[in-house]
N, C-alpha and C positions, 0 to 999 in steps of 0.2 A: 865152537862147541855145537854139535848137531842136536836135533830134537831128541833122539833116542838117549843121548848121554844126559841131557837135562832131565828126562824122565827117570832114568836109572838113579840119578843123584837126588831125586825127589824134589827138584826145583820147579817142576811144572806138574800140576795135578789135573789139568784138563787141556787138551789140544784140539782145536777146531780147524778142520782143513777141508777145502774143496778140491785141492790138487795135492799130489804127493802123499797119498793116504798112508797111514802107519798101521800095520797089522802084524800081529804075532800071536802065537798060541796063548790063551789066557786073557787077551785084551778085552776089556769091557767097552763097547762102542755104542755111541748114539748116532744113528744114521738118519738123515733127513733127505727127503726128495719131494719135489713139487711140480705142478703143471706150469707151463709158461703163461705169463700174463694172467688173464681172467678165465683161462680154460679150466675145465674140470677133469679130474682123474676118474671119478666114479659118478655114473649117472643113474644106475639102478642097483638094487640090492644084490643082484647077481654079479655085478662088477666087484663089489666089496668081497663077496664070497669067493670069487675067483682069486683075488689077491691073497686072501687068507689061505686058500688051498695051496697057492704057490709058495707062500711063506713057510707053511708046514713042510712042503716037499723039499724046499731048498735047505731048511734047517737040518733035515735028515741027510740030504745028499752032501752038503758042504760042512756038516758037523759043527753047527753053532747052536747055542742055547738062546732062546728068546725070553727076555725078562719082562719087557713091557712093549706095548705098541698102541698106536692109535691111527686109524685111517680117517682122514678128514676129506671133505669133498674135493679139495684141490691140493692136498699135501699129505705126507706120510711121515710118522716118527717111529723108529724102531730102536729098542735097546737090546743089544746082543752081547753074548760072551763067546768069543772065538775059541775053537779047539785047535784050529790050524790057522796059519797066516794067509788065508785065502779070501779076505774080505772083498777085494776088487772082483775076483771071479764070481763069488756068490751073489753080490749085488748086481753085477752086470747081467747075470743069468736071470735073476728075479725081475729086474725092471725091463729088460729087453723082451722077455716072454710076455709080461703083462702088456707092454706096448703093442706087440704083435696082435694079441687078443683084442685089445681095445680098438685098434685100427680096423681089424677085420670085422668085428661085430658092428661097428658104426659106419663101415664103408668110407673110411677117411684115410688121408695120407698126412704125413708130417710128423713133427715131434710130439710125443705125448708128455715127456718130461722136460723140465727146464735145465738142460745141460747135465753136468756130472752131479751125482749125489754128494752130500756133504757128510763129513764124519767128525765126531768129537770122541776123544778118548777120556773115559772116566777113571781116574787113577787113584781115587780114594773113596771111602765109604760115603762121605758127604756128597760128592758129586754123583755117585751111583744112585743114592736115595733122591737127591734133588732132580736128577734126570727123569726118574720114574714118576715122581709127583708132577713135574712140569709136563710130561707127556700126557698123563691122565687128566690134567686140568685143561687141555687144549679145547675140548668141546664146550667147557664152561666159559672160557675166554671168548670163544667164537659165538656164544649165545645159542649153541645147538642143543644144550642140555643144562638144566639147573642142577642136576645131580650127576657127577661124573660116573657113578656106578650104573646109571641107567642108559648111558650111551652105548648103543649096540656094537659099534665097530671099534672097540677098545678092549684091552686086557684088564681094565679096572675092575670089572665084575668078578674076575677070578680072585682078586685080592680081598673081596668081601665074603666070598663063598665059605661057609662054615664046613661043608662037606667037600671032599676032594672031587673036583670036576675034571673029567677026562679032557686034557688039552695038551697041545705042544708047547704051551707057555709054562715056564718055570718061575713061579712067583716066590718061591721059598727063600731065595737068596736075599732079595730086597726086604722081605718081611723079617728075615732073620737079623737084619740090622737093627730092628726095633725091639725084638724079644725072641728068646729061644722058644717060648711058648707060642705056638701059631695062633691060638685064639686071642691071646693078649696082643700079639703083633698085628693081627687084623684090625683090632679095635684101635690100637695106636695109629695105624696107617690111616684109618678113617678120620680120626681126630686131626691128624696132620694135614690131610687133604682139605678138611673143612677150614682150618686156620689159613692154609696157604692160598686158598681161593681169593683171599683179600689182598694178596701181593700183586701190585701192578707191574706188569711186564709186557714184553712183546716177543715176536718170533725171532728165533736164533739166526735166521739168514738175514734179517734186517740189522741185527746187532749181535755179531759173533760172541761178544763177551757177556751177553745178557744173563747166562746161567751162572756166572760168577757172583753177580749181585743177588740173583734169585737164591742161590745156595746159601749165601750169608744170611739172608732174611729167613730162610727155611730153618737153618740151624738155630736161630734165635727163638723159633717157635717150639723148640723141643723141651722147654721147661716142663717138668712133670713127666716127660717121657725119657726112656733110656738114652744116655749120652752116646754119641758115636765116638769112634777112635779120634784121638787128638789130631788135628790137622797141622801140617808142618810146611805150608806154602812159604816159599822164600819171599815172594812179592804178591800181595793181594792187590786188588784193583786200586785201592786208595794209595797204597805204597808206590805202585807203579806210576800213577799219575803224579805223585809228589816227586819221584826221581826224574821223570820227564821234565817237569817244570824247573827243577834245579839245574838240569843239564842245559835247557834252553836259555837260562839266565846267563850262562857262561859265554854265549855268543859263539864265535868261531873257535873250534877246538884244535889245539895243537899238542897238548901234553899227551903222552902215551896212555896214562891212566884214564884220561877223559875219552880218548878214542875207544878204549876197551869198554868203558862204561856205556858209551853210545851203542857199541855193537851188542852188548848184553841186552840193552833195552829193546833194540831192534829184534833180537831173537825172541824176547818175551812177547812182543807184539805179534810177530810172525806166528809164534806157537798158538796164539789166541785166535788165529784165523784172519788177521788183517793182511791185506794185500800191500804191495810196494807203494802204490799211490796213497793209500790210507796212512801207512807208516810215515811216508814223507810229509804228509800234511800234519800229522800229530807232532812230529819232531821239527817241523819248519825247515826241512832240508829237501834237496832234489831227489827224484827217483834214482838218478845215477849215483848219488852219494849213498843211498840205501844199498843199492846193488853192489857198489864197490866195497862198502864196509863189510857186507856179508861174505864177499868172496876174497877179501884181502887177508893173506896169511899173517901179515905183520901186525894185525890187530885182533888176532885170534883171542876170543874172550874166555876168561874164566870168571866165575861170579865174584864181583868186587864186593868187599864188605861195605864200602860207602861210596857208591857211584856218584 
């Protein structure tokens, strides 16, 4: 069962990938990119401004909407809605052009970014909202701002603006998840940000599944605020960990249903952004077994009711 089929069946709500990006018209994407090591992406205000200029230009050229963004000194978060399946082309154009600008300006050579950008698909309202809040709280987590609305290089200020501010960012979709009344939605979003600031978390490239737990805690903070659409995840993080533990207890697997169950769990982990080595470690099997399981047609998985 491939990732797109899992998405279509509603079995995966968020897909985090560094390779094999998934892009299609209408996809809501969380894109992250960072500098290598302790290098910086932005050294002066003009650097931030140039990146924003590029982001605006690319959104028009490649036809994607920008919902949320934050530019940090050494990394970038973007939340986008694609109108065409051209994410790779648009992000390649954005980051390559910025890299050329940065190297020319500072008379340097070498990589500006740390390899390929990472992408996560946000496939329900909960993840879309959690991603926006997570992005806007980045400056607070990094102690660059006490109030996320006051950080200059973020879309967060647009979410607070009572009057329409001319911008290429479309904040209405995310705010609309909280209320049809924009004034009420802005106040609800402000309350949610204030509450979510106390959630302890880390960066998504350090822990690909971190937004799953962040989303769960965020949803629990919505008491008194409008409820989001009911979520229908087949396996949340706790359930996935439980199924992995149950499968490991069986030791060496021989029964067809156990082999199918293992393949399904590998697919779940792969969809969350884990690499073959990480999956092998979690399941206590070899990398070769992971690879063989994924490519073997005779263990083609369908979601088991009780793996």
